Structures are given as structure tokens and as C-alpha cells.
C-alpha positions in Angstrom: -63.0 123.1 96.9 -65.5 120.2 97.1 -68.3 120.0 99.4 -71.9 121.7 99.0 -73.1 122.6 95.5 -73.5 126.2 94.6 -77.0 127.1 95.0 -78.6 129.3 92.4 -82.1 130.6 92.7 -84.0 131.5 89.7 -87.3 133.5 89.4 -89.4 132.1 86.6 -92.8 133.1 85.3 -95.3 132.2 82.6 -95.5 133.7 79.2 -97.8 136.7 78.9 -98.4 135.6 75.3 -98.9 132.0 75.6 -99.9 131.7 79.3 -99.4 128.6 81.4 -97.6 126.2 81.1 -95.2 128.1 78.8 -92.2 129.9 80.5 -91.7 133.5 79.4 -89.1 134.2 77.1 -86.8 135.9 79.6 -87.3 133.0 82.0 -86.3 130.4 79.5 -83.4 132.6 78.5 -82.1 133.1 82.0 -82.4 129.3 82.5 -80.5 128.4 79.2 -77.8 131.1 80.0 -77.3 129.6 83.4 -77.0 126.1 82.1 -74.5 127.3 79.3 -72.3 129.8 81.1 -72.4 128.8 84.8 -73.2 125.2 85.2 -71.5 124.2 81.9 -70.4 120.6 82.3 -70.0 120.7 86.2 -73.6 119.4 86.6 -72.8 118.1 90.2 -71.5 121.5 91.3 -74.9 123.3 91.2 -78.2 123.1 92.8 -81.0 125.2 90.9 -83.7 126.6 93.0 -86.8 127.5 90.8 -89.4 129.9 92.4 -92.5 130.8 90.5 -94.5 133.6 92.1 -98.1 133.8 91.4 -99.6 137.3 91.4 -103.2 137.0 92.9 -105.9 138.2 90.5 -107.3 141.6 91.3 -110.6 140.1 92.0 -109.8 136.4 92.2 -111.6 135.4 89.2 -109.4 135.3 85.9 -111.0 132.8 83.6 -114.6 132.6 85.0 -117.5 134.5 83.8 -119.8 133.5 86.6 -118.9 133.8 90.3 -119.4 130.8 92.5 -119.9 131.1 96.3 -119.2 127.8 98.0 -115.6 127.5 99.8 -115.1 124.3 97.7 -115.3 126.4 94.3 -112.5 128.7 95.8 -110.4 125.7 96.7 -110.6 124.2 93.2 -109.8 127.6 91.9 -106.6 127.6 94.0 -105.9 124.1 93.0 -106.2 124.9 89.4 -103.9 127.8 89.9 -101.4 125.8 91.8 -101.6 123.0 89.1 -100.7 125.6 86.3 -97.8 126.8 88.3 -96.6 123.2 88.9 -96.8 122.5 85.2 -94.8 125.6 84.5 -92.1 124.4 86.9 -92.1 120.9 85.6 -90.3 122.0 82.2 -87.4 123.3 84.2 -87.2 120.6 86.7 -87.5 117.9 83.9 -84.7 119.6 81.9 -82.4 119.5 85.1 -83.2 115.8 85.7 -82.2 115.0 82.0 -78.8 116.7 82.4 -78.3 115.5 86.0 -78.4 118.8 87.8 -80.0 118.8 91.3 -82.9 121.2 91.7 -86.0 122.1 93.8 -89.0 124.0 92.7 -91.7 125.8 94.6 -94.6 128.4 94.2 -95.5 131.4 96.3 -98.2 134.0 95.9 -97.9 137.7 96.2 -95.8 140.5 94.5 -92.9 139.0 92.6 -90.4 141.6 93.5 -91.1 141.3 97.2 -91.6 137.5 97.4 -88.3 136.8 95.5 -86.3 139.0 97.8 -88.3 137.4 101.0 -87.3 134.0 99.6 -83.6 134.9 99.2 -83.5 135.9 102.8 -85.2 132.7 103.9 -83.4 130.1 101.6 -80.1 132.0 101.4 -78.9 130.9 97.8 -75.3 131.9 96.6 -76.7 133.8 93.6 -80.1 134.8 92.2 -80.6 134.7 88.4 -83.5 136.7 87.0 -84.5 137.2 83.4 -85.0 140.9 82.3 -87.1 142.1 79.3 -84.6 144.8 78.7 -87.4 147.5 78.6 -86.6 151.3 77.7 -87.1 153.9 80.6 -90.7 154.6 79.6 -91.8 151.2 79.6 -90.1 150.5 82.9 -92.0 153.3 84.5 -95.3 151.5 83.8 -94.3 148.0 84.7 -91.7 148.5 87.5 -89.3 145.7 86.7 -88.7 142.7 89.1 -85.1 142.5 88.0 -84.1 146.0 88.9 -85.8 145.6 92.4 -84.0 142.4 93.1 -80.6 144.0 92.2 -81.2 146.7 94.7 -82.9 144.6 97.5 -81.9 140.8 97.4 -79.6 139.9 100.0 -77.3 138.0 97.6 -75.5 138.6 94.2 -77.9 138.8 91.3 -77.3 138.3 87.8 -80.0 139.7 85.3 -80.2 138.1 82.0 -81.5 140.3 79.2 -83.8 138.9 76.7 -82.1 138.6 73.2 -83.4 141.5 71.0 -84.3 139.1 68.3 -86.6 137.3 70.7 -88.6 140.2 71.7 -92.2 140.2 70.8 -93.8 143.1 68.9 -94.9 144.5 72.2 -91.7 144.5 74.4 -93.8 144.6 77.6 -95.0 141.0 76.6 -92.8 138.2 77.5 
């Protein structure tokens, strides 16, 4: 059946090891898996929707040692955050352009689990793909995984792509 491309939403995040603009191991893995196993050579049959959720810093100042007070300083902080997020999304978008897959990408702020499910409701993709660190039960208690939450609550089918064991960093909570 011809017509609209299948819309696949992907939640992507930055590496906890290298930081921006590097994508996490599980985001990269989920993206590559989607290209190899779902899109394959049918590049015109799909549209990838990349969502990056930025978690607001607890106190609003992550890499600053002094606190500025003017509204402009806050604006430039927000701008810097946004620029980093855009930089992260750029590598996914560029890759899609290289191989001829339509895509869109955007940034939201908040709790990734909640925001992803909210965006699924708003955008109505055919499918959601999220990377998973493949953590054990004890690690999961502390980090509360985004992928498990999405499987339960997202209003569309969800595929979670486990990070290959050989790519796991020394501390598996890292990504």
C-alpha cells in the first residue's frame, strides 16, 4: 500500500560519558538498528522523528561556578542548552539526509519518560523506538528506566533496542 510513510519516533539522548554533542551508546545503537532492520532499502517508506528531552538541572547551573543574575544570562544559558541539543540531533538528521530518509527533530525539556509519552500522544507516530541500557534489576531500581515506562504508557507500539553487551561501559549505568 502506497501513501504516507511509516512514522517512527526515536527518543535520543547525549552520552553520559562524553557529554554533548555525542549521542549515548544506546541511542546510536537504536538508530543503527532502525536503519538496518526496519528502514533497510525502503528509504522513502519511512519518516524518522527524533525527540531529545533535556532534563532541567536541579539548580539550573551545570557548568558554571558563579551565579549570574540578569535575565540575559539566563537566556544565554537556555540558548547554550538548546545549542547543545541541536548539535546532538544534527548527527542523526545529517545521517538521514545522507541516505535519503525523511526526518524531523525537536527538543523538549522535562522528565524524559513523561515527555516522550506526551509527545507520542501529540504527534501520533506509528511506532516508538527507544534504546535501553539493559540494566539488571538492582541498577534499574535506582535509575528507573525510560524504556520500561514507555513500553507501559506510550500510546503506540514500542520497540526497545538493548545496547550490545560488548559496547557497555565499565559502569553499565553510564551510556
